N, C-alpha and C positions, 0 to 999 in steps of 0.2 A: 504494499500500499504506500503511495507517495507521501513523503514527509510534508506536513502542513507548515507553511512559513508565515510567521506574523510580520507582514510587511512594514507596519509602523514601528515595531520593535527593532527590526533590522535597520531601518532608517535612523533610529535614535542611537543605536550602537555605532553607526558610521559617523553621525554627527558628534557623538561624545569623543570618539577617536580623533576627529578633525579638531575639535577644541583643545584636546591634550597636545596634539601636534603642533598647533599654533603657539600654544603656551611654552612648549619645549624648544621649538626651533624657528618660530616665526611664520608669518603668513606667506612669505616668499617660497617656503619649502612645501606648501600645500599643493598637491595635485591629485588627480585620480589614482595615479600610481602609488604615491607616497601614502595616501589614506588607505588604499587597499593593502599595502604592506603592513601598516599599523593595525589593521583589523584581522590579518591572516586570510584575506580574501584575494582573489585575482582582480585586476582592473575591470575585467568584463563583469564580474559579479557585482562590483560596486556600481557600475553603470546600469545594472538593472533597476537600481533605486535612484540614481542621480546621473543624468546624461552628461553634465558639465561640472566643471569646478564651481562656476558661479551658483549652480543649483545647490551644490553642497554647502557653500558659504551661506547662502540665504537661509537654508534650513538650520545650519549650526547657529547662526545669529539668532534665530527664533528660539532655538533650544536654550541658548544661554539666557535669553530674556525670560523664558519660562522659569528656569531655575531661580533667578533672582526674585521674580514675582512670587514664587512659592515660599521662599525664605521670608519675604516681606509680609506675606499673608500670615505667617506664624508668629509675628510680633505681638506681644501682649498689649492690646489696646486699652486695658484697664489701668495701665501704668500712667503716672504723671506724664504730662505732655513732653517735657524735655527728655526724660528717660526713654519714652517710646520713640521719639525721633532719633535718639542716639542708637537705640537698638536697630531701628530701621536702617540707618546709615551703615551700621556694622555689617548688615547682610550684604552690602556691596563692596566692602573693603577687603583687600587681599591679606587677611589675618591668618589664613590657614592654606594648606596646599590646594584644596579644591577651589577656594575663592581667588587664589592667586592665579591659577590656570584660567579661570573665567575672566578675571580682570585683564589679564594679558591678552586673551582673545578679544575681549570687548574693545580694548584699545586699538588692536589691530584692525578690527572691523570698522571702527570710527574713522580711522585714516583711509581705509579702503573705500568707505561709503562716500568720501568726498568726490569720488569719480565713478561711483556705481549707484545710479538712481534707485534700483530695487533694494539694495542694502540700506541706503539712506532712508527710504520710506519705512522700512522695519524699525530702524532706530528711532525715527521721529514718532512712530506710533507708540513704542515702548515708553519713550520720554513723556508723551502726552498722557498715556494711561497712568503713569506714576505721578505726574503733576496733578491730575485731577483727583486721584485718590488722596494725595497729601493735602490739597486744598480743602477737600471735604473734611478730612480729619481736623484740620486747623479751624475750620469754621465751627465745627461742633465743639471745639475747645474754647470758643470765644474769641477767635482771631478773624472775624468776618471781614474787616476792613482790609487787612494786609495778607489774607490767606494766600492769594496767588503769588504775591512777591515773596513771601517767606517759603513757599513751596519751591520757587525757582532758585532761591538762595540755598535751600537744603540740597537740591540736586547739584547745584554748582560745587557746594562744599564736598559732597560725596565724590563727584567726579575728580576734583582737584586732589583730594586726599588719596584716592585710589591711585592716581597717576604717580604722586610723590612716593607712596608706599612701594610701588613696583621698583623704582629705581634707587630708593634709599631704605631698604628693609631694616637697616640698623637703627633707623629713627622712628620705628613704629610707636614706641612708648610716648616719645615727644609729640608725635602727630596725633595721637589719641588725646593728649592734653590740649592740643590745638582744637580738636573737635569739641571738647567740653567747653572751652573758652568761647568758641564761636556760637555754640548753642546757648550759652548764657547770654550772649549778646542778642541773639535772635529771639529768644524766649526769656525775657527778664522775669525776676521774681523766683520764688522757690518752686512754683509749678505744682504744689501739692493739692491745690483745690480744683485744678482743671485737668480733666482726663480726656483722652481720646475715647470716643465711643463708636461702636460699629453703626 
């Protein structure tokens, strides 16, 4: 009897291998051939799921975005606002091997997206989804007037810290202190009375 193949699972395995390859060797090293080798498949087997490198990159970018959004969804929204925002930002920072690989890949995708409209569209959609969710949280916490601006500042803070942590891993502790100082400025006061609510 023929073996049943879960097509979506196969695509996810290939996408995960691509993300790891980007993190370890850079986007320039990604090809159908190198991804096939990383997954123990032949190039022809990979092309059953992705016809081109760009198709693989597009899928991997979506997969990376899903992973970040899943971690964000797990943040405890009952915490005080500043702590919840800190935990939210930590979901995106390269503070462990998995997140470092994702952040490296995300940076490579961001640079690549400057010249590839499909990849740029995916990144814009992820940014918009995160911005809207943040603004909603902030509004529910009493920051109606400046919710969108604070959401944009939080995203910029997250992106900037992730970039610096990638090339200065020895400064992680200092950069986490910078994160706390920045959040104190963005969300003044102790933040004990205001909570994020679903």
